[in-house]
Kinemage of the C-alpha trace (Angstrom):
@kinemage 1
@onewidth
@group {chain A} dominant
@subgroup {mainchain}
@vectorlist {calphas} color= white
{ca met a 1} P 0.192 0.055 -0.158
{ca thr a 2} L 1.648 3.275 -1.215
{ca his a 3} L 0.922 6.792 0.737
{ca gly a 4} L 0.699 10.184 -1.148
{ca lys a 5} L 2.573 12.960 0.122
{ca ala a 6} L 1.113 15.067 2.583
{ca pro a 7} L -0.177 18.556 0.829
{ca thr a 8} L 2.461 21.088 1.752
{ca thr a 9} L 1.292 24.708 3.090
{ca pro a 10} L 1.777 26.950 0.653
{ca arg a 11} L 4.681 29.683 1.099
{ca ser a 12} L 3.416 33.033 3.041
{ca thr a 13} L 4.479 36.368 2.545
{ca leu a 14} L 3.213 39.642 4.813
{ca val a 15} L 3.696 42.938 3.988
{ca val a 16} L 3.162 45.880 6.308
{ca thr a 17} L 2.860 48.929 4.552
{ca ala a 18} L 2.204 52.610 6.045
{ca his a 19} L -0.219 53.748 3.110
{ca ala a 20} L -2.193 52.234 0.504
{ca gly a 21} L -0.066 52.999 -2.350
{ca asp a 22} L 3.141 51.968 -0.646
{ca phe a 23} L 3.020 48.299 -1.707
{ca val a 24} L 2.330 48.673 -5.159
{ca trp a 25} L 5.505 51.275 -5.639
{ca arg a 26} L 7.712 49.192 -3.471
{ca ala a 27} L 6.956 45.913 -3.331
{ca gly a 28} L 4.795 44.981 -6.288
{ca gly a 29} L 6.869 43.215 -8.188
{ca ala a 30} L 7.763 40.994 -5.384
{ca ile a 31} L 4.122 40.657 -4.589
{ca ala a 32} L 2.981 39.483 -8.231
{ca leu a 33} L 5.952 37.020 -8.143
{ca ala a 34} L 5.252 35.032 -5.191
{ca ala a 35} L 1.115 35.149 -6.062
{ca ser a 36} L 2.675 33.348 -9.498
{ca arg a 37} L 4.062 30.619 -7.222
{ca asp a 38} L 0.918 30.180 -5.785
{ca glu a 39} L 2.042 31.591 -2.368
{ca lys a 40} L -0.302 33.137 0.040
{ca val a 41} L 0.181 36.705 0.053
{ca thr a 42} L -1.175 39.275 2.706
{ca ile a 43} L -0.866 43.205 2.627
{ca ala a 44} L -1.494 44.470 6.248
{ca cys a 45} L -2.225 48.206 5.391
{ca leu a 46} L -1.929 50.734 8.198
{ca thr a 47} L -3.403 53.700 6.476
{ca phe a 48} L -5.480 54.592 3.508
{ca gly a 49} L -3.175 57.405 2.914
{ca glu a 50} L -6.251 59.479 2.780
{ca arg a 51} L -4.306 62.762 4.511
{ca gly a 52} L -0.523 62.840 3.205
{ca glu a 53} L -0.651 60.800 0.135
{ca ser a 54} L -3.927 62.173 -1.555
{ca ala a 55} L -3.447 65.302 -3.148
{ca lys a 56} L -5.255 65.064 -6.013
{ca ala a 57} L -8.656 64.049 -4.524
{ca trp a 58} L -8.373 67.025 -1.314
{ca arg a 59} L -7.494 69.721 -4.678
{ca glu a 60} L -10.977 68.090 -6.399
{ca gly a 61} L -13.097 69.255 -3.222
{ca arg a 62} L -13.655 65.829 -2.257
{ca lys a 63} L -14.264 64.908 1.595
{ca leu a 64} L -12.369 62.720 3.993
{ca ala a 65} L -14.708 59.583 3.849
{ca glu a 66} L -15.072 60.030 0.507
{ca ile a 67} L -11.057 60.003 0.081
{ca lys a 68} L -10.800 56.760 2.612
{ca ala a 69} L -13.257 55.176 0.070
{ca ile a 70} L -11.590 56.061 -2.836
{ca arg a 71} L -8.083 54.610 -1.456
{ca arg a 72} L -9.402 51.671 -0.095
{ca asp a 73} L -11.118 51.190 -3.963
{ca glu a 74} L -7.613 51.249 -5.406
{ca ala a 75} L -6.043 49.525 -3.000
{ca glu a 76} L -8.074 46.476 -3.282
{ca arg a 77} L -8.434 46.662 -6.939
{ca ala a 78} L -4.153 46.895 -7.003
{ca ala a 79} L -3.990 43.782 -4.546
{ca ala a 80} L -6.320 42.070 -6.678
{ca val a 81} L -4.279 42.568 -9.620
{ca leu a 82} L -1.161 41.485 -8.081
{ca gly a 83} L -3.144 38.236 -6.197
{ca ala a 84} L -2.546 39.400 -3.137
{ca glu a 85} L -5.281 39.818 -0.061
{ca val a 86} L -5.045 43.210 1.887
{ca cys a 87} L -6.316 44.045 5.223
{ca phe a 88} L -7.123 47.797 6.246
{ca phe a 89} L -6.156 49.005 9.694
{ca asp a 90} L -7.506 52.623 9.354
{ca ala a 91} L -5.088 53.812 11.943
{ca gly a 92} L -5.093 57.152 10.453
{ca asp a 93} L -1.743 59.151 8.364
{ca tyr a 94} L -0.062 62.246 8.580
{ca pro a 95} L 0.689 61.113 11.440
{ca leu a 96} L 0.678 57.657 11.497
{ca leu a 97} L 1.572 56.792 15.385
{ca ala a 98} L 3.108 53.696 16.701
{ca thr a 99} L 0.842 52.540 19.626
{ca pro a 100} L 0.840 49.200 21.786
{ca glu a 101} L -2.613 48.789 20.452
{ca leu a 102} L -1.736 48.865 16.200
{ca thr a 103} L 1.547 46.592 17.653
{ca asp a 104} L -1.101 44.312 18.957
{ca arg a 105} L -3.263 43.925 16.159
{ca leu a 106} L 0.071 43.209 14.057
{ca val a 107} L 0.985 40.240 16.098
{ca glu a 108} L -2.371 38.958 15.353
{ca val a 109} L -1.674 39.213 12.007
{ca tyr a 110} L 1.471 37.699 11.760
{ca arg a 111} L 0.236 34.451 13.923
{ca ala a 112} L -2.555 34.204 11.590
{ca thr a 113} L -0.713 34.113 8.635
{ca gln a 114} L 2.567 32.675 9.884
{ca pro a 115} L 4.673 34.268 7.246
{ca asp a 116} L 7.971 32.477 5.621
{ca val a 117} L 9.108 36.070 4.107
{ca val a 118} L 8.188 39.910 5.654
{ca leu a 119} L 8.539 42.941 3.458
{ca thr a 120} L 8.491 46.421 4.989
{ca his a 121} L 9.549 49.941 5.153
{ca pro a 122} L 13.299 50.400 6.205
{ca ala a 123} L 13.858 53.049 9.230
{ca glu a 124} L 14.834 56.202 7.795
{ca asp a 125} L 12.728 58.633 5.710
{ca pro a 126} L 13.125 62.154 6.740
{ca tyr a 127} L 10.222 63.379 4.264
{ca asn a 128} L 8.167 61.005 5.722
{ca gly a 129} L 7.065 59.708 9.469
{ca asp a 130} L 4.685 57.669 9.142
{ca his a 131} L 7.235 55.153 7.024
{ca pro a 132} L 9.450 54.374 9.920
{ca ala a 133} L 6.527 54.017 12.406
{ca ala a 134} L 5.597 51.752 10.088
{ca his a 135} L 9.096 50.161 10.139
{ca arg a 136} L 8.875 50.093 13.798
{ca met a 137} L 5.793 48.451 14.670
{ca ala a 138} L 6.311 45.684 11.762
{ca leu a 139} L 9.641 44.871 13.375
{ca asp a 140} L 8.109 45.056 17.149
{ca ala a 141} L 5.262 42.918 15.997
{ca arg a 142} L 7.569 40.479 14.432
{ca val a 143} L 9.211 39.628 17.629
{ca leu a 144} L 6.474 39.876 20.005
{ca ala a 145} L 4.809 37.419 17.342
{ca gln a 146} L 7.614 34.787 18.034
{ca ala a 147} L 7.049 34.854 22.133
{ca ile a 148} L 5.175 32.270 23.753
{ca gly a 149} L 4.423 34.207 26.996
{ca tyr a 150} L 3.230 37.179 24.359
{ca pro a 151} L -0.660 37.120 25.038
{ca gly a 152} L -3.167 36.638 22.057
{ca pro a 153} L -4.736 34.095 19.485
{ca gly a 154} L -2.651 32.013 17.125
{ca glu a 155} L 0.192 30.251 17.082
{ca ile a 156} L 3.682 31.671 17.756
{ca ile a 157} L 5.365 32.143 14.187
{ca gly a 158} L 9.154 31.026 13.718
{ca ala a 159} L 11.853 33.917 12.706
{ca pro a 160} L 11.125 34.983 9.018
{ca pro a 161} L 13.789 37.078 6.847
{ca val a 162} L 13.059 40.772 6.589
{ca phe a 163} L 13.482 43.029 3.538
{ca phe a 164} L 13.089 46.563 3.318
{ca phe a 165} L 11.563 47.753 0.120
{ca glu a 166} L 13.129 50.977 -1.542
{ca pro a 167} L 11.758 54.222 -0.157
{ca his a 168} L 10.795 57.067 -2.257
{ca gln a 169} L 14.490 59.196 -1.926
{ca pro a 170} L 16.669 56.137 -1.207
{ca glu a 171} L 19.851 58.770 -1.306
{ca met a 172} L 18.093 60.795 2.014
{ca ser a 173} L 17.283 57.519 3.746
{ca gly a 174} L 20.406 55.552 4.337
{ca phe a 175} L 19.042 53.061 1.528
{ca lys a 176} L 21.831 50.678 -0.008
{ca pro a 177} L 20.361 48.204 -2.805
{ca glu a 178} L 21.376 44.999 -1.140
{ca val a 179} L 19.158 42.435 -2.891
{ca leu a 180} L 18.170 42.888 -6.456
{ca leu a 181} L 14.919 41.131 -7.538
{ca asp a 182} L 14.226 40.531 -10.907
{ca ile a 183} L 10.969 41.412 -11.388
{ca thr a 184} L 10.762 41.163 -15.498
{ca glu a 185} L 8.318 38.226 -15.741
{ca val a 186} L 5.913 39.998 -13.593
{ca trp a 187} L 6.567 43.862 -14.566
{ca asp a 188} L 3.378 44.388 -16.939
{ca thr a 189} L 1.123 42.889 -13.735
{ca lys a 190} L 2.830 45.634 -11.452
{ca arg a 191} L 2.813 48.401 -14.147
{ca gln a 192} L -1.322 47.628 -14.081
{ca ala a 193} L -1.884 47.774 -10.352
{ca met a 194} L 0.279 50.626 -10.499
{ca glu a 195} L -2.574 52.228 -12.769
{ca cys a 196} L -5.191 51.212 -10.327
{ca leu a 197} L -3.450 54.325 -8.161
{ca gly a 198} L -5.172 57.176 -9.904
{ca ala a 199} L -5.088 59.317 -6.759
{ca gln a 200} L -1.154 58.711 -7.448
{ca gln a 201} L -0.939 58.744 -11.186
{ca his a 202} L 2.408 61.108 -11.172
{ca leu a 203} L 4.496 58.344 -9.751
{ca trp a 204} L 3.431 55.969 -12.607
{ca asp a 205} L 6.969 56.853 -14.725
{ca tyr a 206} L 8.344 57.743 -12.033
{ca tyr a 207} L 8.576 53.808 -10.722
{ca thr a 208} L 8.690 52.701 -14.083
{ca asp a 209} L 12.196 54.469 -14.375
{ca leu a 210} L 13.299 53.379 -11.604
{ca ala a 211} L 12.058 49.883 -12.563
{ca val a 212} L 14.969 50.288 -15.277
{ca arg a 213} L 17.545 51.759 -13.457
{ca arg a 214} L 17.320 48.787 -10.978
{ca gly a 215} L 17.342 46.297 -13.591
{ca val a 216} L 20.635 48.123 -15.387
{ca gln a 217} L 22.099 47.172 -12.039
{ca leu a 218} L 20.946 43.881 -11.540
{ca arg a 219} L 22.443 42.710 -14.932
{ca arg a 220} L 25.569 44.825 -14.405
{ca asn a 221} L 25.682 42.491 -11.324
{ca ala a 222} L 24.127 39.392 -12.592
{ca gly a 223} L 27.573 39.494 -15.157
{ca pro a 224} L 26.867 38.645 -18.736
{ca asn a 225} L 26.456 34.591 -18.943
{ca leu a 226} L 22.750 35.058 -17.524
{ca gly a 227} L 21.038 35.671 -20.644
{ca leu a 228} L 18.893 38.528 -18.997
{ca ala a 229} L 16.637 40.879 -21.292
{ca his a 230} L 18.131 44.019 -22.232
{ca arg a 231} L 15.084 45.590 -20.267
{ca thr a 232} L 15.497 43.740 -17.203
{ca lys a 233} L 13.250 45.428 -14.757
{ca ala a 234} L 14.211 45.378 -10.821
{ca glu a 235} L 13.053 46.052 -7.335
{ca ala a 236} L 15.874 47.077 -4.350
{ca tyr a 237} L 15.831 46.016 -0.843
{ca met a 238} L 17.844 45.955 2.035
{ca arg a 239} L 18.253 43.228 4.704
{ca pro a 240} L 18.429 43.856 9.015
{ca tyr a 241} L 19.572 40.370 9.576
{ca pro a 242} L 21.566 37.979 8.706
{ca gln a 243} L 21.416 35.665 5.801
{ca ile a 244} L 21.384 32.220 6.782
{ca ala a 245} L 23.421 30.004 4.706
{ca lys a 246} L 25.668 26.716 4.263
{ca glu a 247} L 27.548 28.265 1.454
{ca leu a 248} L 28.601 31.201 -0.059
{ca gly a 249} L 27.172 32.406 -3.417
């Protein structure tokens, strides 16, 4: 009598972002790649970006509740294009304040999703304090979710590697592209998700150009033998924790 292999649990990625658009601009390629491999991707969106990242809607005379609804719809459509689920905390932006209550809610998300990989903001951003606030809560919640004595529902998590996605002004934020991710095969998907974000249409070309520049860096660092496409697209990431390996390469 033979027994089939037990079904494996799909890999899980958790993305913690301050605003509704952040996960698309900075990590849309990584999300689409994971989803294309039938991995589960969950986006914890702490705010809608209704005050600080919705200037177009404010100039059109929209009210706060309407702007939140617009940004929620945009983010839901973008997440669907990328193949991810998004949950909204509606914590309020400009400023987003790091609080024990928000961190505790994030712990619940960590334990519910059991992530194999975590994507979030880097520690520095002199132009937008909401991003460092999201960063701090994302890292604190990761540690707390590992602690068996920390109260709350769900099983404790392991120690998923964390990747910081690229901020809007990397030179001013201490960002160095330590990891270059080839997103060429899902670039059209990322661009389609970007175009869901009508409130920030001015960023569509900016992040297209950035993907091209990071693609050039990826090709240069990969060398000529991998046969990479001339128009390779890439995203850049940093790592706060050591990479675990049995060999270098």
